Structure formats: C-alpha cells, structure tokens
MIDOSE-1310 file (N, C-alpha, C; in nm, 2 decimals, decimal comma, always signed):
residues 262
mnsa	+7,04/+6,97/+13,43/+6,95/+7,03/+13,49/+7,05/+7,02/+13,65; +7,15/+7,10/+13,64/+7,22/+7,14/+13,77/+7,15/+7,19/+13,90; +7,06/+7,11/+13,95/+6,99/+7,19/+14,07/+6,98/+7,09/+14,18; +6,97/+7,11/+14,28/+7,02/+7,06/+14,40/+6,92/+6,97/+14,46
tprr	+6,77/+7,02/+14,39/+6,66/+6,88/+14,39/+6,64/+6,87/+14,26; +6,60/+6,75/+14,22/+6,58/+6,72/+14,12/+6,41/+6,74/+14,08; +6,40/+6,78/+13,96/+6,24/+6,86/+13,92/+6,18/+6,76/+13,81; +6,05/+6,71/+13,82/+6,05/+6,68/+13,67/+6,03/+6,78/+13,57
plla	+6,11/+6,77/+13,49/+6,11/+6,91/+13,38/+6,00/+6,89/+13,31; +6,01/+7,03/+13,25/+5,86/+7,09/+13,20/+5,86/+7,15/+13,04; +5,83/+7,10/+12,95/+5,81/+7,17/+12,83/+5,68/+7,22/+12,75; +5,68/+7,38/+12,80/+5,56/+7,42/+12,75/+5,56/+7,49/+12,58
anwk	+5,43/+7,48/+12,53/+5,44/+7,54/+12,41/+5,29/+7,67/+12,44; +5,34/+7,77/+12,39/+5,26/+7,87/+12,41/+5,21/+7,95/+12,29; +5,06/+7,88/+12,24/+5,08/+7,90/+12,07/+5,04/+8,05/+12,06; +5,00/+8,17/+12,13/+4,98/+8,28/+12,15/+4,82/+8,30/+12,06
mykg	+4,85/+8,37/+11,93/+4,73/+8,40/+11,85/+4,75/+8,33/+11,74; +4,77/+8,23/+11,74/+4,77/+8,07/+11,63/+4,74/+8,00/+11,68; +4,69/+7,93/+11,54/+4,61/+7,78/+11,56/+4,46/+7,84/+11,56; +4,34/+7,77/+11,46/+4,18/+7,81/+11,49/+4,17/+7,64/+11,52
pqst	+4,06/+7,57/+11,56/+4,01/+7,45/+11,57/+4,08/+7,35/+11,50; +4,11/+7,39/+11,30/+4,12/+7,28/+11,21/+4,27/+7,29/+11,24; +4,33/+7,38/+11,24/+4,49/+7,35/+11,24/+4,56/+7,31/+11,37; +4,44/+7,33/+11,47/+4,48/+7,25/+11,62/+4,52/+7,13/+11,58
aafv	+4,40/+7,09/+11,55/+4,36/+6,92/+11,50/+4,46/+6,82/+11,44; +4,50/+6,93/+11,34/+4,60/+6,90/+11,23/+4,75/+6,88/+11,32; +4,74/+6,99/+11,39/+4,95/+6,96/+11,50/+4,88/+6,86/+11,53; +4,80/+6,84/+11,65/+4,82/+6,71/+11,76/+4,84/+6,56/+11,63
erfa	+4,72/+6,57/+11,56/+4,76/+6,41/+11,47/+4,88/+6,40/+11,42; +4,99/+6,51/+11,35/+5,11/+6,51/+11,35/+5,23/+6,48/+11,46; +5,20/+6,58/+11,55/+5,25/+6,56/+11,67/+5,27/+6,47/+11,74; +5,17/+6,37/+11,76/+5,15/+6,30/+11,87/+5,24/+6,16/+11,82
plys	+5,24/+6,15/+11,68/+5,34/+6,00/+11,64/+5,47/+6,02/+11,67; +5,49/+6,17/+11,66/+5,65/+6,17/+11,68/+5,70/+6,18/+11,81; +5,65/+6,25/+11,91/+5,66/+6,28/+12,05/+5,58/+6,11/+12,09; +5,69/+6,00/+12,14/+5,63/+5,93/+12,30/+5,61/+5,97/+12,38
rhpd	+5,55/+5,92/+12,48/+5,46/+5,93/+12,63/+5,60/+5,91/+12,68; +5,68/+5,96/+12,82/+5,81/+5,98/+12,86/+5,72/+6,04/+13,03; +5,73/+5,90/+13,09/+5,70/+5,98/+13,24/+5,78/+6,09/+13,31; +5,88/+6,11/+13,25/+6,02/+6,14/+13,29/+5,98/+6,31/+13,32
rtvl	+5,89/+6,33/+13,21/+5,88/+6,52/+13,18/+5,70/+6,51/+13,14; +5,69/+6,65/+13,17/+5,55/+6,66/+13,16/+5,59/+6,74/+13,00; +5,50/+6,75/+12,94/+5,46/+6,79/+12,78/+5,31/+6,88/+12,80; +5,31/+7,03/+12,82/+5,21/+7,12/+12,83/+5,22/+7,23/+12,69
ffpp	+5,06/+7,22/+12,66/+5,01/+7,32/+12,54/+4,96/+7,43/+12,61; +4,95/+7,55/+12,57/+4,84/+7,64/+12,54/+4,85/+7,69/+12,42; +4,73/+7,62/+12,35/+4,66/+7,67/+12,26/+4,56/+7,78/+12,26; +4,53/+7,89/+12,19/+4,44/+7,98/+12,18/+4,28/+7,95/+12,23
aisl	+4,23/+8,00/+12,33/+4,11/+7,98/+12,41/+3,99/+7,95/+12,36; +3,98/+7,94/+12,19/+3,89/+7,91/+12,10/+3,94/+7,74/+12,07; +4,04/+7,71/+12,09/+4,12/+7,59/+11,99/+4,09/+7,47/+12,12; +4,04/+7,54/+12,25/+4,12/+7,42/+12,35/+4,00/+7,31/+12,31
qafl	+3,93/+7,28/+12,34/+3,79/+7,18/+12,31/+3,85/+7,08/+12,16; +3,91/+7,17/+12,07/+3,93/+7,10/+11,94/+4,14/+7,05/+12,01; +4,19/+7,11/+12,10/+4,29/+7,02/+12,09/+4,28/+6,91/+12,19; +4,19/+6,88/+12,31/+4,14/+6,80/+12,43/+4,09/+6,70/+12,31
darg	+3,97/+6,72/+12,20/+3,92/+6,62/+12,14/+4,05/+6,54/+12,06; +4,15/+6,62/+12,04/+4,22/+6,56/+11,93/+4,33/+6,46/+11,99; +4,34/+6,50/+12,11/+4,41/+6,42/+12,14/+4,44/+6,30/+12,26; +4,27/+6,27/+12,23/+4,23/+6,13/+12,29/+4,29/+6,06/+12,36
drtd	+4,35/+5,99/+12,41/+4,39/+5,88/+12,54/+4,54/+5,97/+12,56; +4,59/+6,05/+12,45/+4,69/+6,11/+12,53/+4,73/+6,21/+12,59; +4,68/+6,17/+12,74/+4,65/+6,26/+12,85/+4,81/+6,30/+12,91; +4,89/+6,26/+12,86/+5,02/+6,30/+12,89/+5,07/+6,45/+12,79
levg	+4,99/+6,44/+12,71/+4,99/+6,57/+12,65/+4,88/+6,71/+12,71; +4,96/+6,79/+12,82/+4,84/+6,86/+12,89/+4,82/+6,97/+12,86; +4,77/+7,10/+12,91/+4,65/+7,19/+12,81/+4,65/+7,28/+12,95; +4,65/+7,39/+12,89/+4,61/+7,50/+12,97/+4,57/+7,60/+12,93
iqdv	+4,53/+7,73/+12,98/+4,48/+7,85/+12,93/+4,55/+7,98/+12,89; +4,60/+8,06/+12,82/+4,65/+8,16/+12,80/+4,64/+8,25/+12,86; +4,54/+8,31/+12,93/+4,50/+8,42/+13,00/+4,30/+8,40/+13,08; +4,32/+8,44/+13,19/+4,17/+8,44/+13,27/+4,16/+8,56/+13,29
htar	+4,04/+8,62/+13,35/+4,01/+8,75/+13,41/+4,01/+8,78/+13,53; +4,04/+8,86/+13,60/+4,06/+8,91/+13,73/+3,98/+8,88/+13,80; +3,84/+8,88/+13,82/+3,71/+8,84/+13,84/+3,66/+8,71/+13,81; +3,62/+8,65/+13,90/+3,61/+8,52/+13,91/+3,42/+8,51/+13,81
egah	+3,36/+8,60/+13,81/+3,25/+8,60/+13,68/+3,22/+8,70/+13,66; +3,11/+8,78/+13,59/+3,02/+8,86/+13,59/+3,03/+8,96/+13,42; +2,99/+9,07/+13,43/+2,95/+9,10/+13,29/+3,10/+9,18/+13,20; +3,17/+9,11/+13,18/+3,30/+9,16/+13,10/+3,33/+9,04/+12,99
tgai	+3,20/+9,11/+12,85/+3,25/+9,06/+12,73/+3,36/+9,00/+12,68; +3,37/+8,87/+12,66/+3,48/+8,78/+12,55/+3,56/+8,75/+12,66; +3,55/+8,78/+12,78/+3,66/+8,75/+12,88/+3,63/+8,57/+12,95; +3,71/+8,54/+12,99/+3,68/+8,39/+13,04/+3,77/+8,38/+13,17
saam	+3,72/+8,30/+13,29/+3,76/+8,27/+13,42/+3,76/+8,16/+13,43; +3,87/+8,22/+13,47/+3,97/+8,06/+13,57/+3,87/+7,90/+13,61; +3,73/+7,98/+13,62/+3,62/+7,86/+13,68/+3,62/+7,78/+13,55; +3,60/+7,85/+13,44/+3,55/+7,82/+13,31/+3,68/+7,72/+13,26
aaea	+3,74/+7,75/+13,26/+3,87/+7,72/+13,20/+3,88/+7,54/+13,29; +3,85/+7,60/+13,41/+3,85/+7,43/+13,44/+3,73/+7,38/+13,42; +3,63/+7,37/+13,39/+3,52/+7,32/+13,36/+3,52/+7,28/+13,21; +3,58/+7,34/+13,14/+3,60/+7,31/+13,00/+3,72/+7,18/+13,00
gvaw	+3,78/+7,14/+13,11/+3,94/+7,03/+13,12/+4,04/+7,07/+13,12; +4,06/+7,24/+13,13/+4,23/+7,22/+13,08/+4,26/+7,22/+13,26; +4,41/+7,18/+13,31/+4,46/+7,20/+13,42/+4,58/+7,31/+13,43; +4,56/+7,36/+13,37/+4,68/+7,48/+13,38/+4,68/+7,61/+13,32
glag	+4,72/+7,71/+13,35/+4,68/+7,89/+13,32/+4,82/+7,97/+13,28; +4,83/+8,04/+13,21/+4,93/+8,12/+13,21/+4,88/+8,27/+13,30; +4,99/+8,30/+13,37/+4,97/+8,44/+13,44/+5,09/+8,55/+13,41; +5,09/+8,62/+13,37/+5,15/+8,74/+13,35/+5,27/+8,76/+13,22
hser	+5,22/+8,65/+13,13/+5,29/+8,67/+13,02/+5,35/+8,78/+12,96; +5,47/+8,82/+12,91/+5,53/+8,96/+12,85/+5,43/+9,03/+12,76; +5,33/+8,96/+12,71/+5,31/+9,01/+12,63/+5,15/+9,07/+12,68; +5,08/+8,99/+12,75/+4,96/+9,05/+12,86/+5,02/+9,19/+12,90
rref	+5,13/+9,18/+12,99/+5,17/+9,30/+13,08/+5,18/+9,43/+12,93; +5,25/+9,42/+12,86/+5,26/+9,50/+12,74/+5,14/+9,56/+12,69; +5,05/+9,43/+12,61/+4,97/+9,45/+12,47/+4,87/+9,48/+12,60; +4,85/+9,42/+12,68/+4,72/+9,45/+12,78/+4,71/+9,50/+12,94
nddd	+4,82/+9,56/+12,92/+4,84/+9,66/+13,07/+4,84/+9,58/+13,19; +4,86/+9,44/+13,17/+4,82/+9,36/+13,32/+4,96/+9,44/+13,40; +4,92/+9,51/+13,52/+5,00/+9,49/+13,60/+5,01/+9,40/+13,71; +5,14/+9,46/+13,79/+5,14/+9,34/+13,88/+4,98/+9,28/+13,98
ravs	+4,91/+9,39/+14,03/+4,82/+9,37/+14,08/+4,72/+9,23/+14,06; +4,70/+9,29/+13,87/+4,60/+9,18/+13,76/+4,65/+9,07/+13,79; +4,83/+9,04/+13,75/+4,90/+8,91/+13,74/+4,85/+8,86/+13,89; +4,84/+8,92/+13,99/+4,84/+8,85/+14,11/+4,67/+8,81/+14,10
lklc	+4,61/+8,92/+14,10/+4,51/+8,83/+14,10/+4,47/+8,74/+14,02; +4,47/+8,73/+13,88/+4,46/+8,60/+13,83/+4,52/+8,47/+13,85; +4,65/+8,53/+13,92/+4,72/+8,39/+13,94/+4,60/+8,30/+14,08; +4,58/+8,41/+14,17/+4,51/+8,37/+14,27/+4,34/+8,31/+14,21
rlle	+4,33/+8,35/+14,15/+4,19/+8,24/+14,05/+4,25/+8,16/+14,02; +4,36/+8,17/+13,94/+4,37/+8,03/+13,93/+4,38/+7,88/+13,98; +4,40/+7,94/+14,09/+4,46/+7,87/+14,19/+4,29/+7,87/+14,27; +4,22/+7,90/+14,30/+4,07/+7,91/+14,36/+4,01/+7,81/+14,26
aglr	+4,05/+7,80/+14,12/+3,98/+7,69/+14,02/+4,03/+7,61/+14,01; +4,14/+7,58/+14,15/+4,25/+7,44/+14,11/+4,31/+7,40/+13,98; +4,34/+7,55/+13,95/+4,49/+7,47/+13,84/+4,53/+7,51/+13,87; +4,67/+7,46/+13,77/+4,82/+7,50/+13,82/+4,87/+7,63/+13,74
pvlc	+4,93/+7,73/+13,79/+4,95/+7,85/+13,74/+5,13/+7,86/+13,69; +5,08/+7,91/+13,58/+5,26/+7,88/+13,52/+5,30/+8,06/+13,53; +5,35/+8,14/+13,61/+5,40/+8,28/+13,68/+5,50/+8,31/+13,59; +5,50/+8,41/+13,50/+5,58/+8,49/+13,38/+5,60/+8,59/+13,44
vget	+5,74/+8,63/+13,45/+5,81/+8,76/+13,50/+5,94/+8,73/+13,41; +5,98/+8,89/+13,42/+6,09/+8,90/+13,28/+6,11/+9,04/+13,28; +6,23/+9,07/+13,25/+6,25/+9,26/+13,22/+6,29/+9,27/+13,10; +6,22/+9,43/+13,04/+6,27/+9,44/+12,95/+6,38/+9,50/+12,86
leer	+6,40/+9,54/+12,75/+6,57/+9,55/+12,73/+6,65/+9,69/+12,76; +6,52/+9,78/+12,78/+6,49/+9,90/+12,88/+6,60/+9,90/+13,04; +6,53/+9,79/+13,08/+6,52/+9,76/+13,20/+6,64/+9,69/+13,26; +6,67/+9,59/+13,15/+6,81/+9,54/+13,12/+6,95/+9,63/+13,14
rggr	+6,92/+9,72/+13,04/+7,04/+9,78/+13,03/+7,07/+9,92/+13,15; +6,97/+9,94/+13,19/+6,93/+10,06/+13,31/+7,00/+9,90/+13,39; +7,08/+9,77/+13,45/+7,09/+9,69/+13,51/+6,96/+9,67/+13,63; +6,85/+9,64/+13,61/+6,75/+9,63/+13,69/+6,71/+9,54/+13,69
leav	+6,78/+9,44/+13,68/+6,75/+9,30/+13,63/+6,65/+9,22/+13,79; +6,75/+9,23/+13,88/+6,74/+9,19/+14,01/+6,58/+9,26/+14,06; +6,57/+9,38/+13,99/+6,49/+9,51/+14,06/+6,36/+9,48/+14,02; +6,36/+9,47/+13,86/+6,24/+9,38/+13,81/+6,15/+9,28/+13,84
ltrq	+6,27/+9,15/+13,90/+6,20/+9,00/+13,89/+6,16/+9,02/+14,04; +6,23/+9,08/+14,16/+6,18/+9,12/+14,26/+6,05/+9,16/+14,30; +6,06/+9,28/+14,21/+5,94/+9,33/+14,25/+5,79/+9,24/+14,19; +5,82/+9,18/+14,02/+5,70/+9,11/+14,01/+5,67/+9,01/+14,10
leav	+5,76/+8,94/+14,16/+5,73/+8,80/+14,23/+5,71/+8,85/+14,36; +5,77/+8,95/+14,43/+5,71/+9,02/+14,56/+5,55/+9,02/+14,55; +5,50/+9,10/+14,43/+5,39/+9,11/+14,39/+5,24/+9,03/+14,44; +5,31/+8,92/+14,39/+5,23/+8,77/+14,36/+5,19/+8,73/+14,52
ldhv	+5,40/+8,72/+14,59/+5,37/+8,68/+14,71/+5,30/+8,75/+14,79; +5,30/+8,86/+14,79/+5,19/+8,97/+14,87/+5,05/+8,93/+14,88; +5,00/+8,92/+14,76/+4,92/+8,84/+14,78/+4,87/+8,71/+14,75; +4,92/+8,60/+14,77/+4,92/+8,52/+14,72/+4,98/+8,41/+14,90
dega	+4,87/+8,35/+14,95/+4,86/+8,25/+15,05/+4,90/+8,13/+15,00; +5,06/+8,10/+14,98/+5,07/+7,94/+14,93/+5,11/+7,83/+15,02; +5,07/+7,91/+15,17/+5,11/+7,82/+15,29/+5,26/+7,76/+15,32; +5,22/+7,58/+15,36/+5,39/+7,56/+15,38/+5,51/+7,56/+15,24
svew	+5,61/+7,55/+15,25/+5,71/+7,57/+15,13/+5,69/+7,48/+15,08; +5,64/+7,36/+15,14/+5,66/+7,20/+15,04/+5,55/+7,22/+14,93; +5,45/+7,32/+14,96/+5,36/+7,33/+14,85/+5,41/+7,40/+14,69; +5,51/+7,41/+14,73/+5,63/+7,54/+14,65/+5,66/+7,40/+14,54
adrv	+5,64/+7,26/+14,53/+5,69/+7,16/+14,41/+5,57/+7,13/+14,38; +5,47/+7,21/+14,39/+5,38/+7,20/+14,26/+5,38/+7,36/+14,18; +5,45/+7,42/+14,21/+5,47/+7,59/+14,19/+5,59/+7,57/+14,04; +5,49/+7,61/+13,91/+5,56/+7,67/+13,83/+5,61/+7,83/+13,80
laye	+5,74/+7,86/+13,75/+5,77/+8,05/+13,71/+5,82/+8,02/+13,60; +5,80/+8,11/+13,51/+5,85/+8,09/+13,37/+5,96/+8,21/+13,33; +6,09/+8,27/+13,32/+6,15/+8,36/+13,35/+6,15/+8,39/+13,15; +6,14/+8,53/+13,17/+6,14/+8,55/+13,03/+6,20/+8,71/+12,97
pvwa	+6,34/+8,67/+12,90/+6,39/+8,76/+12,88/+6,36/+8,88/+12,76; +6,26/+8,96/+12,83/+6,15/+9,02/+12,71/+6,24/+9,10/+12,62; +6,38/+9,16/+12,66/+6,46/+9,21/+12,58/+6,54/+9,10/+12,49; +6,54/+8,95/+12,52/+6,60/+8,92/+12,37/+6,48/+8,83/+12,25
igtg	+6,33/+8,92/+12,24/+6,26/+8,85/+12,20/+6,18/+8,97/+12,11; +6,24/+8,95/+11,98/+6,24/+9,06/+11,85/+6,38/+9,10/+11,89; +6,42/+9,12/+11,97/+6,51/+9,29/+11,92/+6,65/+9,24/+11,89; +6,67/+9,09/+11,82/+6,85/+9,12/+11,77/+6,93/+9,08/+11,88
etat	+6,90/+9,10/+12,01/+6,96/+9,05/+12,15/+6,99/+8,90/+12,12; +7,04/+8,82/+12,21/+7,07/+8,70/+12,23/+7,07/+8,67/+12,39; +7,00/+8,60/+12,43/+7,03/+8,52/+12,56/+7,07/+8,42/+12,58; +7,21/+8,39/+12,69/+7,27/+8,27/+12,68/+7,22/+8,22/+12,81
psda	+7,31/+8,07/+12,77/+7,28/+7,98/+12,92/+7,31/+8,04/+13,01; +7,36/+8,13/+13,04/+7,42/+8,22/+13,17/+7,38/+8,32/+13,19; +7,28/+8,37/+13,10/+7,20/+8,47/+13,12/+7,08/+8,43/+13,25; +7,05/+8,29/+13,18/+6,90/+8,22/+13,22/+6,97/+8,18/+13,38
aeah	+7,07/+8,15/+13,38/+7,15/+8,09/+13,50/+7,12/+8,19/+13,60; +7,18/+8,31/+13,54/+7,16/+8,41/+13,64/+7,00/+8,51/+13,69; +6,94/+8,49/+13,58/+6,79/+8,50/+13,63/+6,74/+8,42/+13,72; +6,75/+8,27/+13,68/+6,66/+8,19/+13,76/+6,73/+8,16/+13,90
glir	+6,90/+8,21/+13,90/+6,92/+8,20/+14,05/+6,88/+8,32/+14,12; +6,83/+8,45/+14,05/+6,78/+8,57/+14,12/+6,66/+8,54/+14,23; +6,56/+8,48/+14,07/+6,42/+8,41/+14,14/+6,44/+8,30/+14,24; +6,54/+8,22/+14,28/+6,47/+8,11/+14,39/+6,53/+8,22/+14,53
svla	+6,64/+8,31/+14,47/+6,67/+8,42/+14,60/+6,53/+8,43/+14,68; +6,48/+8,55/+14,55/+6,35/+8,55/+14,61/+6,23/+8,48/+14,71; +6,24/+8,35/+14,62/+6,17/+8,30/+14,69/+6,20/+8,26/+14,83; +6,34/+8,25/+14,83/+6,41/+8,14/+14,98/+6,36/+8,21/+15,07
rrvg	+6,40/+8,39/+15,02/+6,38/+8,48/+15,17/+6,23/+8,49/+15,20; +6,14/+8,44/+15,12/+5,93/+8,48/+15,14/+5,95/+8,30/+15,20; +5,93/+8,24/+15,13/+5,89/+8,12/+15,12/+5,97/+7,97/+15,19; +6,12/+8,02/+15,24/+6,20/+7,90/+15,31/+6,29/+7,89/+15,19
aaga	+6,41/+7,82/+15,23/+6,51/+7,73/+15,10/+6,41/+7,57/+15,04; +6,35/+7,58/+15,16/+6,27/+7,41/+15,04/+6,19/+7,46/+14,97; +6,10/+7,59/+15,03/+6,01/+7,58/+14,83/+6,07/+7,63/+14,75; +6,23/+7,72/+14,78/+6,27/+7,79/+14,65/+6,34/+7,69/+14,57
laat	+6,33/+7,57/+14,63/+6,43/+7,46/+14,58/+6,30/+7,35/+14,48; +6,23/+7,38/+14,57/+6,10/+7,25/+14,52/+6,08/+7,35/+14,35; +6,01/+7,45/+14,38/+5,94/+7,55/+14,25/+6,05/+7,48/+14,12; +5,96/+7,46/+14,04/+6,02/+7,49/+13,85/+6,02/+7,58/+13,79
ilyg	+6,11/+7,62/+13,74/+6,17/+7,76/+13,68/+6,19/+7,73/+13,52; +6,12/+7,78/+13,46/+6,10/+7,74/+13,33/+6,19/+7,88/+13,25; +6,29/+7,90/+13,12/+6,35/+7,95/+13,05/+6,24/+7,97/+12,93; +6,21/+8,10/+12,92/+6,11/+8,11/+12,78/+6,20/+8,25/+12,69
gsvk	+6,27/+8,23/+12,60/+6,29/+8,33/+12,52/+6,37/+8,27/+12,41; +6,32/+8,25/+12,29/+6,35/+8,21/+12,14/+6,43/+8,05/+12,14; +6,36/+7,98/+12,24/+6,41/+7,84/+12,25/+6,38/+7,75/+12,13; +6,43/+7,74/+12,09/+6,44/+7,62/+11,97/+6,51/+7,48/+11,98
peni	+6,52/+7,42/+11,85/+6,60/+7,27/+11,87/+6,78/+7,27/+11,87; +6,78/+7,40/+11,83/+6,94/+7,40/+11,82/+7,02/+7,46/+11,94; +6,92/+7,50/+12,05/+7,03/+7,49/+12,18/+6,93/+7,46/+12,25; +6,82/+7,41/+12,22/+6,77/+7,33/+12,42/+6,82/+7,26/+12,45
rell	+6,94/+7,13/+12,42/+7,01/+7,08/+12,52/+7,08/+7,18/+12,59; +7,17/+7,26/+12,56/+7,23/+7,38/+12,59/+7,17/+7,44/+12,72; +7,01/+7,50/+12,68/+6,94/+7,56/+12,76/+6,92/+7,48/+12,93; +6,86/+7,36/+12,89/+6,84/+7,28/+12,95/+6,96/+7,15/+13,10
tadg	+7,04/+7,23/+12,96/+7,20/+7,23/+13,11/+7,25/+7,34/+13,18; +7,17/+7,45/+13,20/+7,18/+7,56/+13,26/+7,14/+7,54/+13,42; +7,24/+7,59/+13,45/+7,25/+7,56/+13,63/+7,10/+7,61/+13,70; +7,03/+7,58/+13,74/+6,90/+7,63/+13,78/+6,78/+7,64/+13,68
vdgv	+6,78/+7,56/+13,51/+6,66/+7,56/+13,48/+6,58/+7,47/+13,45; +6,47/+7,47/+13,49/+6,44/+7,30/+13,52/+6,33/+7,25/+13,37; +6,30/+7,35/+13,27/+6,27/+7,36/+13,15/+6,18/+7,48/+13,06; +6,12/+7,46/+12,99/+6,15/+7,56/+12,89/+5,99/+7,66/+12,86
lvgg	+5,96/+7,73/+12,81/+5,87/+7,80/+12,74/+5,83/+7,83/+12,60; +5,80/+7,74/+12,53/+5,89/+7,78/+12,38/+5,71/+7,86/+12,28; +5,79/+7,97/+12,21/+5,67/+8,04/+12,13/+5,70/+7,98/+12,01; +5,73/+8,04/+11,94/+5,76/+8,00/+11,76/+5,74/+7,90/+11,73
asld	+5,88/+7,81/+11,81/+5,95/+7,67/+11,76/+5,83/+7,58/+11,79; +5,73/+7,65/+11,89/+5,61/+7,51/+11,92/+5,53/+7,49/+11,82; +5,49/+7,62/+11,69/+5,42/+7,61/+11,61/+5,46/+7,48/+11,53; +5,52/+7,45/+11,48/+5,56/+7,37/+11,41/+5,54/+7,20/+11,48
pdsf	+5,50/+7,13/+11,41/+5,51/+7,00/+11,51/+5,62/+6,90/+11,50; +5,70/+6,90/+11,40/+5,82/+6,83/+11,42/+5,93/+6,91/+11,48; +5,91/+7,06/+11,50/+6,04/+7,14/+11,56/+6,03/+7,14/+11,70; +5,85/+7,14/+11,76/+5,85/+7,07/+11,92/+5,87/+6,93/+11,94
avic	+5,82/+6,86/+11,84/+5,89/+6,72/+11,87/+6,04/+6,68/+11,90; +6,14/+6,79/+11,86/+6,24/+6,74/+11,88/+6,28/+6,80/+12,01; +6,20/+6,93/+12,03/+6,28/+6,96/+12,11/+6,21/+6,89/+12,26; +6,07/+6,82/+12,28/+6,06/+6,75/+12,32/+6,07/+6,61/+12,38
eggm	+6,14/+6,52/+12,25/+6,18/+6,41/+12,23/+6,32/+6,41/+12,25; +6,41/+6,47/+12,17/+6,57/+6,47/+12,20/+6,61/+6,54/+12,25; +6,56/+6,70/+12,27/+6,61/+6,76/+12,38/+6,67/+6,74/+12,54; +6,57/+6,62/+12,57/+6,56/+6,54/+12,68/+6,69/+6,44/+12,72
dr	+6,72/+6,40/+12,62/+6,84/+6,31/+12,59/+6,97/+6,37/+12,66; +6,97/+6,39/+12,81/+7,13/+6,43/+12,88/+7,08/+6,33/+13,04
C-alpha cells in the first residue's frame, strides 16, 4: 500500500447469488482453520441474505470474520415484498452493507439516486457502507473514466452529509472496472492506481485532503490468489472486493493470509 496515510487493509468477499445456508456453514467450517486471526486487517463477507444467519452461527467466536448485506431497499420500511431494509439487516446482526454494486446498477436499474438513498439508509441504521463505483467497457473506450467516477461519487456526496472530513476514516469505496469483468479484457495494477487516484481527487475537492486520504478504497475486478500481491502493492489500493475467487475457502484463505505478506 503506497499511500500517504496507512489504512487497515480490507479483504471482502461478495458471494452474489451463491451459497445457501448449508453451503455457507460448510464454507466457514473449512475457511476458519485456514485463516488465522490477524489484528492488522479486516476480513469481510457478503453472503446472500438468506444465508446471513447461517454465517453468523457458523463463525461462532470468530467475530474477526465480519459480515455484511449485499443490498438494502431505498425505503426505511413499507409494503415492498421480498425486500430487506437496512434496519432489518442491522437487527439481524450484520455490520456492513454494499451500495451501488455494478450488478445492481445493471440488472436492477439502481441509478445514482437509488444508490445514494441506499447508502443513506445504511448509515442511518448504523451499518458501514461500501460504495461501489466503476465504468463499463463502452464508457472506458469512450474515454469517460473520470466523468463516470465523478458523476457516481458526486451523486452520493450531494445527498449524504458526511460531517467532518475525519469521519472518512470509516468510509469505504470499491472501484469495479466493469469492463474487465467477463469481457476478456484485463485490468492491471496501474489501471487500479489510476482509478483510485481519480476517486481520491474527487473526494479531496468535496471533503478535503484529509478526508480523501483517510478513506479506504478497494479494488474489485478478477481478483485471485495469483494477482493479489501485485494488486495490494499498487498505489492507493487499500484492499480488495473479491467475487469468484471468494467462493472457494482455500482460494480466499490464500488471498487473506498469504496476500498480506508484504
């Protein structure tokens, strides 16, 4: 991590629509002995909502394995069949929540306003949000990286009162190069460093240099054991948001355990 201000590294697993309660319990049973407690980093899981309780039960006293919800509704409560509110997630015992994941934006039409509202609901419920931003292949080829990241961040900053910049030490963002997910294109550490630098520039303009430096920014795009060390040493990369490689306990243990030996 070549950043001016040291931040606690964060390694997060997003399981998407994989692993029901039984397979979740089996994962934790296998993963826990492979990954020993490390006070110098945070390991975080986003299981499907139906498997949250199974994860919490299976981890037992391993509270170092933190848990979050993949999505919440924009409303605090109401007649929204099948939806989950941020307050419900907090009551269930999770501490984190995703907002703005590329798949939610693409498949469920979560626009910038919806993402902003969801992030607000997470904050209101006392959950720590992970705000996801990133550009598509078309946007990247069109040279719109900076414009897209600026728009996505400004939309949230316009609706969320963060208060003093020092509070950004608790804020987490994740850069997803959507163009590098399932397209055959490959994102490099320099791609990550460029995007993370742009994100910090936007934050600096809005919340000040101290807040921008304090924020944790994750990289999320085809992270695997083979590239974890290189990614984590890229300038401004404070951790990773892992998809496919997090579904295998052995693979994710390598990312969490061996990848931090630097």
